[in-house]
Phi, psi and omega in degrees: 000323181297318177298322178300320176296311184298318178297320180294322179295326177296329175292340179281344185306136177200174183296336178275307185292324188301305178297325178297313179296321180295319182291318178296317184290328180295323178299329182272355179304130177055022180070017189310310183296323181289324179293319180297315177300316181297315180298318176299318181296332180294338181281350181243129183306316183298330186248359186303313180302320177299313178299317178300310181297327176298312183296319178297312182295325175294325179292318178301315180294321182297312181299300182296312186275300185289316182277323184261296187299311178305319182283333175286314186284317180051047179281130175290158178278160180307313183296338176277336179277314178241091183282000179283346178269123181284130180277146175266349178233164176298144184292127175295152185270334185282170171292170190273322188254129355272169177289117177296319176304314181292314180302311180297316183294313183287329181288315184295315183294325178293322178294320176299314181301318180295338180263327184207110185300313181297309180294329179293321179299314177300317179296319178298318176298319178294320178294323179294321178295317177299317180299315179301321180300327181294325176280319176305322184271006173063035181247352178216145174280158175304320183288335172296320179292313178304313177302313177301318177297314183294311180300316180297312179295315181300315179299316180295317179294320178295310179302313180297317179297319179293318176299320179296316183295325183270000178079015182277328178228161182267136174280133181261000000 
């Protein structure tokens, strides 16, 4: 069933969406856009805690998801299972599950949401577009995306809850 979804997405490829999806996925590489946002937030007293918690939750995701779960599960990527699909981006080197782009995007966006609902909704939508781009580009299965989303949101909620209990952030 997962390949059916991915093959349908391959049918959507066109001259407008291809560069857009490549650009969006590139912004999510190594969590770069989210790290940059967090660093900018560190410069302002009002948003400093949000930036700190974003970086902490991304560190949790990196350790749990990228270093541990990916290496335990060792799931091949869609293009490794079906080499007949041409990739629009260079093939990623890590295992497929969970999606790091999705995990880091949703953990950062959830922290933003917990601090500011309006900005958080925009961040969550952007994280969703990055996640979609990973399937569109045939480098992740839908369950990789789902796993990344769940781990990312869970890490953010745990980090935020601990910060609230320690008085580092305010509970809404």
